[in-house]
C-alpha positions in Angstrom: -28.8 8.5 -14.5 -25.0 8.0 -15.1 -23.1 6.7 -12.1 -19.6 7.7 -11.3 -18.0 4.6 -9.8 -14.8 3.9 -7.9 -12.5 2.7 -10.8 -9.8 0.1 -10.7 -6.6 2.2 -11.0 -4.0 -0.5 -10.4 -3.6 -4.2 -10.7 -3.6 -4.6 -6.9 -6.4 -2.2 -6.1 -9.5 -3.5 -4.4 -10.7 -0.3 -2.8 -9.7 3.4 -2.8 -10.0 6.4 -0.6 -11.9 9.4 -1.9 -9.3 11.9 -1.0 -11.2 15.1 -1.9 -13.8 16.3 -4.2 -12.7 18.9 -6.8 -16.3 19.5 -8.1 -19.4 20.1 -6.1 -23.1 19.4 -6.3 -24.6 21.6 -9.0 -21.4 22.0 -11.0 -21.6 21.4 -14.7 -19.1 18.7 -15.9 -18.0 17.3 -19.2 -16.6 13.8 -19.9 -13.0 13.8 -19.0 -13.3 16.5 -16.3 -11.4 15.6 -13.1 -14.1 15.7 -10.4 -12.1 14.3 -7.5 -8.9 12.6 -6.3 -8.5 9.0 -5.3 -5.8 7.6 -3.0 -4.9 4.1 -4.1 -2.3 1.7 -2.8 0.2 3.2 -5.4 -0.5 6.9 -5.7 -3.0 9.7 -5.7 -4.9 9.6 -9.0 -7.6 11.6 -10.7 -11.3 10.6 -10.7 -12.8 11.5 -14.1 -16.3 12.0 -15.2 -17.3 9.8 -18.2 -20.5 11.7 -19.0 -21.6 15.3 -19.6 -24.1 16.8 -17.3 -24.6 18.3 -13.8 -23.1 16.7 -10.7 -26.3 16.0 -8.8 -25.1 13.9 -5.8 -21.9 13.1 -4.0 -22.5 9.7 -2.3 -19.3 9.5 -0.2 -17.5 11.9 2.0 -13.9 12.9 1.6 -11.7 10.4 3.3 -14.1 7.5 2.9 -12.9 4.1 1.7 -14.9 2.7 -1.2 -14.8 -0.7 -2.9 -14.1 -0.9 -6.6 -17.3 -0.6 -8.7 -19.3 1.2 -6.0 -21.0 4.4 -7.0 -19.5 7.6 -5.5 -21.5 10.2 -7.4 -24.4 10.8 -9.9 -24.4 13.0 -12.9 -27.7 14.1 -14.3 -29.4 16.8 -16.3 -29.6 19.3 -13.5 -33.2 18.5 -12.6 -32.1 17.1 -9.2 -34.0 13.8 -9.6 -30.9 11.6 -8.9 -31.2 10.0 -5.5 -29.0 6.9 -5.8 -32.1 4.8 -5.3 -33.2 4.9 -9.0 -30.1 3.2 -10.3 -29.0 -0.2 -9.3 -25.4 0.0 -8.3 -24.7 -3.6 -9.3 -25.2 -2.6 -12.9 -21.9 -0.6 -12.9 -19.8 -3.5 -11.8 -21.4 -6.8 -12.3 -23.7 -6.4 -15.3 -26.8 -6.8 -13.2 -29.2 -4.5 -15.0 -32.2 -3.4 -12.9 -35.5 -1.7 -13.4 -35.3 0.7 -10.5 -38.4 2.5 -9.5 -38.2 6.2 -10.3 -37.9 8.7 -7.5 -39.0 12.3 -7.7 -37.2 15.2 -6.0 -40.2 17.0 -4.6 -39.2 17.8 -1.1 -36.0 19.9 -1.0 -34.4 23.1 -2.2 -30.8 21.9 -2.1 -29.5 21.3 -5.6 -28.9 17.7 -6.3 -30.3 16.5 -2.9 -33.2 14.1 -3.4 -36.0 14.1 -0.9 -36.2 10.8 1.0 -39.4 8.9 1.2 -41.6 9.6 4.2 -40.3 13.1 4.7 -37.1 12.0 6.4 -33.8 13.8 6.2 -31.6 13.7 3.1 -29.0 11.9 5.2 -31.2 8.9 5.6 -31.5 8.6 1.8 -27.8 8.3 1.3 -26.6 4.7 0.7 -24.0 3.4 3.0 -20.4 3.9 2.0 -18.9 0.6 0.7 -22.3 -1.1 0.3 -24.2 1.3 -1.9 -27.5 -0.2 -3.0 -31.0 0.6 -4.1 -33.7 1.1 -1.4 -35.8 -1.8 -0.4 -38.8 -0.7 -2.6 -36.6 -0.2 -5.7 -37.2 -3.8 -6.4 -40.7 -4.7 -5.0 -40.5 -8.2 -6.5 -37.3 -9.1 -4.8 -37.5 -12.3 -2.8 -36.1 -12.7 0.7 -32.7 -13.5 -0.8 -32.5 -10.2 -2.6 -33.4 -11.7 -6.0 -35.5 -10.1 -8.7 -36.3 -12.1 -11.8 -33.5 -14.6 -11.0 -30.9 -11.9 -10.4 -28.7 -11.8 -7.3 -28.1 -8.3 -5.8 -24.7 -8.2 -4.1 -22.0 -5.6 -3.8 -18.8 -6.3 -5.8 -16.8 -6.8 -2.7 -19.4 -9.3 -1.3 -19.3 -11.3 -4.5 -15.5 -11.5 -4.4 -15.5 -12.5 -0.8 -18.2 -15.2 -1.4 -16.2 -16.7 -4.4 -13.0 -16.7 -2.3 -14.8 -18.6 0.5 -16.5 -21.1 -1.9 -20.0 -19.6 -1.3 -22.8 -18.9 -3.8 -24.1 -15.4 -3.4 -27.5 -16.7 -4.3 -27.6 -18.8 -1.2 -26.7 -15.9 1.2 -29.4 -13.9 3.0 -29.0 -10.2 2.1 -29.4 -7.7 4.9 -28.4 -4.7 3.0 -30.8 -2.1 1.4 -33.3 -3.9 -0.9 -32.1 -7.3 0.4 -28.7 -6.8 -1.1 -25.9 -9.1 0.0 -23.1 -7.1 1.7 -19.8 -8.1 3.2 -21.3 -8.7 6.6 -23.7 -11.3 5.2 -20.8 -13.2 3.6 -18.9 -13.3 6.9 -22.1 -14.4 8.7 -22.7 -17.2 6.1 -19.1 -18.4 6.4 -19.5 -19.0 10.1 -23.1 -20.5 10.2 -24.5 -23.7 9.0 -26.5 -23.6 5.7 -30.0 -22.4 6.4 -29.1 -20.3 9.4 -29.1 -17.2 7.3 -31.7 -18.2 4.7 -34.9 -17.2 6.5 -36.5 -14.4 8.5 -36.5 -10.7 8.0 -33.8 -8.2 8.7 -34.5 -8.0 12.4 -34.3 -11.8 12.7 -31.1 -11.8 10.7 -29.6 -9.2 13.0 -30.7 -11.1 16.0 -29.1 -14.3 14.7 -25.8 -12.5 13.8 -25.6 -11.3 17.4 -25.6 -14.9 18.7 -22.0 -15.9 19.6 -20.9 -19.6 18.8 -20.6 -21.8 21.7 -17.1 -21.9 23.1 -17.3 -25.7 23.3 -18.2 -26.1 19.6 -16.1 -23.4 18.0 -12.5 -22.6 18.8 -11.7 -19.1 19.7 -10.2 -17.0 16.9 -6.6 -16.1 17.2 -6.0 -12.7 18.5 -3.1 -10.3 18.5 -1.9 -9.3 21.9 -2.3 -5.6 22.7 0.8 -3.6 23.8 1.4 -3.8 27.5 1.2 -0.1 28.0 -1.2 1.4 25.4 -0.9 4.9 26.9 2.8 4.9 25.8 1.9 3.9 22.2 0.8 5.9 19.2 -1.8 4.2 17.0 -0.9 4.7 13.3 -3.8 3.9 10.9 -2.8 1.8 7.9 -2.6 3.6 4.6 -3.9 2.0 1.4 -0.3 1.4 0.3 0.7 -0.2 3.6 -2.3 -2.5 3.4 -1.3 -3.7 0.0 2.3 -4.0 0.9 1.3 -6.2 3.8 -1.0 -8.3 1.6 1.5 -8.7 -1.3 4.4 -9.6 1.0 2.3 -12.1 2.9 1.5 -13.7 -0.5 5.2 -13.7 -1.4 6.1 -15.5 1.9 4.2 -18.6 0.5 6.5 -18.7 -2.6 9.2 -21.3 -2.5 12.3 -19.0 -2.6 16.0 -19.7 -3.1 18.8 -17.3 -3.2 22.0 -16.9 -5.2 24.8 -14.4 -4.4 27.6 -13.2 -6.7 30.4 -10.8 -6.1 31.1 -8.3 -9.0 34.3 -6.5 -9.5 33.2 -2.9 -10.0 36.4 -1.0 -11.0 35.7 -1.3 -14.7 32.0 -0.4 -14.4 32.8 2.7 -12.2 35.4 3.9 -14.6 32.9 3.3 -17.5 30.3 5.4 -15.6 32.7 8.2 -15.0 33.7 8.3 -18.6 30.0 8.3 -19.8 29.1 11.1 -17.4 32.1 13.3 -18.4 31.5 12.7 -22.1 27.9 13.6 -22.0 27.8 16.2 -19.2 27.0 18.9 -21.8 23.7 17.3 -22.6 22.7 16.6 -19.0 23.3 12.9 -19.0 24.3 11.6 -15.6 24.0 7.8 -15.2 24.0 6.2 -11.7 25.1 2.7 -10.8 21.4 1.8 -10.5 20.9 3.0 -14.2 23.7 0.8 -15.3 22.2 -2.2 -13.3 18.8 -1.7 -14.9 20.3 -1.7 -18.4 22.6 -4.7 -17.6 19.7 -6.7 -16.2 17.7 -5.9 -19.3 20.5 -7.2 -21.6 20.8 -10.3 -19.4 17.1 -10.9 -19.4 17.0 -10.6 -23.2 19.7 -13.4 -23.3 17.8 -15.5 -20.7 14.1 -15.0 -21.6 13.0 -17.8 -19.2 14.0 -15.6 -16.3 11.7 -12.9 -17.7 8.7 -14.9 -16.6 5.9 -14.9 -14.0 3.9 -17.5 -12.2 0.2 -17.8 -13.1 -1.1 -20.7 -11.0 -1.6 -23.4 -13.6 0.8 -21.9 -16.1 3.9 -19.7 -16.5 4.0 -16.6 -18.6 7.2 -15.9 -20.5 7.1 -12.2 -21.4 8.1 -10.8 -24.8 8.8 -7.4 -23.3 11.6 -6.7 -20.8 10.1 -4.3 -18.2 12.4 -3.7 -15.3 10.9 -2.4 -12.0 12.9 -0.3 -9.6 11.9 -0.4 -6.0 11.5 3.1 -4.6 11.0 3.9 -0.9 8.2 6.4 -0.2 6.9 7.8 3.1 3.9 5.3 3.2 5.8 2.2 2.1 7.3 0.9 -1.2 6.4 1.3 -4.8 7.9 -0.2 -7.9 7.8 2.1 -11.0 8.7 0.3 -14.2 11.1 1.1 -17.0 9.2 -0.5 -19.9 11.1 -2.0 -22.8 14.4 -1.5 -21.0 16.3 -3.8 -23.4 15.4 -1.4 -26.3 16.4 1.8 -24.5 19.8 3.4 -24.3 21.6 4.3 -21.1 20.9 8.0 -21.4 17.1 7.3 -21.9 17.1 4.9 -18.9 18.9 7.5 -16.7 16.4 10.2 -17.5 13.4 7.9 -17.1 14.5 6.4 -13.7 14.9 9.9 -12.3 11.4 11.0 -13.5 9.8 7.8 -12.2 11.5 8.1 -8.8 10.4 11.7 -8.5 6.8 10.9 -9.4 6.8 7.9 -7.1 7.7 10.1 -4.1 5.1 12.7 -5.1 2.4 10.1 -5.5 2.0 11.1 -9.2 2.7 7.9 -11.1 0.3 6.8 -13.7 -1.0 3.3 -14.0 1.2 2.7 -17.0 4.3 3.7 -15.0 3.8 1.3 -12.1 2.3 -1.8 -13.7 3.5 -4.5 -16.0 6.9 -5.2 -14.5 8.6 -8.5 -15.3 11.7 -8.2 -13.1 12.7 -6.0 -10.2 15.9 -4.4 -8.9 16.1 -3.3 -5.3 19.1 -1.2 -4.4 20.0 -0.5 -0.7 23.6 0.3 -1.4 23.1 4.0 -0.8 22.3 3.1 2.8 25.6 1.3 3.3 24.0 -2.1 3.3 26.6 -4.7 2.2 24.2 -7.3 1.0 20.6 -8.5 1.7 17.9 -10.8 0.3 14.8 -9.2 -1.2 11.3 -10.6 -1.3 9.9 -11.4 -4.7 7.3 -9.0 -6.1 4.6 -11.4 -7.2 3.9 -12.7 -9.8 7.5 -12.0 -11.0 9.9 -14.9 -10.9 12.9 -13.1 -9.6 14.2 -9.9 -7.9 17.8 -8.6 -7.7 19.0 -7.2 -4.3 22.0 -4.8 -4.7 24.3 -3.9 -1.9 26.9 -1.2 -1.4 30.2 -1.0 -3.4 33.0 -1.6 -1.0 36.8 -2.0 -1.2 38.6 -5.2 -0.4 42.3 -6.3 -0.5 43.5 -8.4 -3.4 46.8 -9.7 -4.6 47.6 -8.8 -8.3 50.9 -9.8 -9.9 52.3 -10.6 -6.6 51.5 -7.3 -5.0 48.8 -6.4 -2.5 46.3 -3.9 -3.7 42.6 -3.2 -3.4 39.6 -3.6 -5.6 36.0 -2.4 -5.5 33.3 -5.1 -5.3 29.6 -5.3 -5.2 27.4 -8.1 -3.9 24.3 -9.1 -5.9 21.7 -11.5 -4.5 19.1 -13.0 -6.7 15.9 -14.2 -5.1 14.1 -16.8 -7.3 10.7 -18.4 -7.4 11.6 -22.1 -7.6 8.2 -22.8 -9.1 9.3 -21.0 -12.2 13.1 -21.3 -12.3 15.6 -24.0 -11.3 18.9 -23.4 -9.7 21.1 -23.9 -12.8 18.9 -21.6 -14.9 19.0 -18.8 -12.4 22.7 -19.3 -11.8 23.4 -19.0 -15.6 21.5 -15.7 -15.6 23.4 -14.3 -12.6 26.7 -15.4 -14.1 25.9 -13.6 -17.4 24.8 -10.4 -15.5 28.2 -10.5 -13.6 30.1 -10.8 -16.9 28.1 -7.8 -18.4 28.9 -5.6 -15.3 32.6 -6.5 -15.3 32.9 -5.9 -19.0 30.6 -2.8 -19.3 30.9 -2.4 -23.0 28.4 -5.2 -23.2 25.8 -2.9 -21.6 25.5 -0.8 -24.8 25.1 -3.8 -27.1 
């Protein structure tokens, strides 16, 4: 029976929230039909069916958080035989094909609700959210480690966690349904000596997991102090976006940064912008300073391709396409929609695209194509009156440009005191990818382009 799994909808997504179901049990669906909405770290996106048939089961409730690759629903032929126990969830994400024992729906009148074994309620037959797995008798030959014919049954999240911790899923005692390795097993294996989790049944494993390490042998984990007066505080649950922002910025903090600041004379650029907007007002073109900056950065990146690079651990990727990301503040955090091929687009096209992207970002309606693949980012806080600031790199990009507000300052010209408009730009650079002189040459070129704006249209 075809499974509907939680898809990966962005490059940073590890789990998603099933926002709401748009189809219900018993509904006929076709491949491509939108059956639900998924809240990711970037936006709210559609969950599509990839098979024709009848929606026989919904495995997760609205609002549930589900790991990538986990089944969330089953589509069948309408006979109501799909229980979630006849299909090995690992086959949808890890290529672990299984020969699940068939289950017959012979105990209920509710469409799509399979009767659990032993006459129990339908609720007991529903796999746990986040660790969906076949029942224990779906693999009667499974050994105490959850193996069948040499295969290892583990949730995708558990596999990922095990690899990150240097553990072999095959060595971990699974306590999930059917002996499947779940995230709790990986955490238990990390904190116990080899062999502690390799024997005994589920009850013994549970008993062992309840044993706390001796204070004398294991240092107490670091804890975060609670607010002094919790009754005066409001607890705000983390959204998916805020979780990913926290994770990505924590990763960025480990990057060896350096910062370069340049002061740009803006009089010529602002005059150029006014002329462009007046000249093309009849066709609806209205370029902002940010649009001019996106285009100017694209031109400079084309001339300095080494800056258009990203860090990849044991290598550096120098990108052929110039995709400029634009940091946009949204209620839940920050998102960076991308103007792809910005060096090949005119100012009018960039102006229209940035407005569309910013609007979609605030509505949570960006597509994967619109917020992935960036090679360089611009972050502008000038509209808030911020003179200058340093931005944090958006990994794995090598640089990000922080843009402050345009201000007026006194200057002496031809022996007379006058004023000029200036803008401060600060370039944050990943020193693993770029050296100081290389980054300085790029910023110098960008300053020249902005002070001689006819270069922007070249």
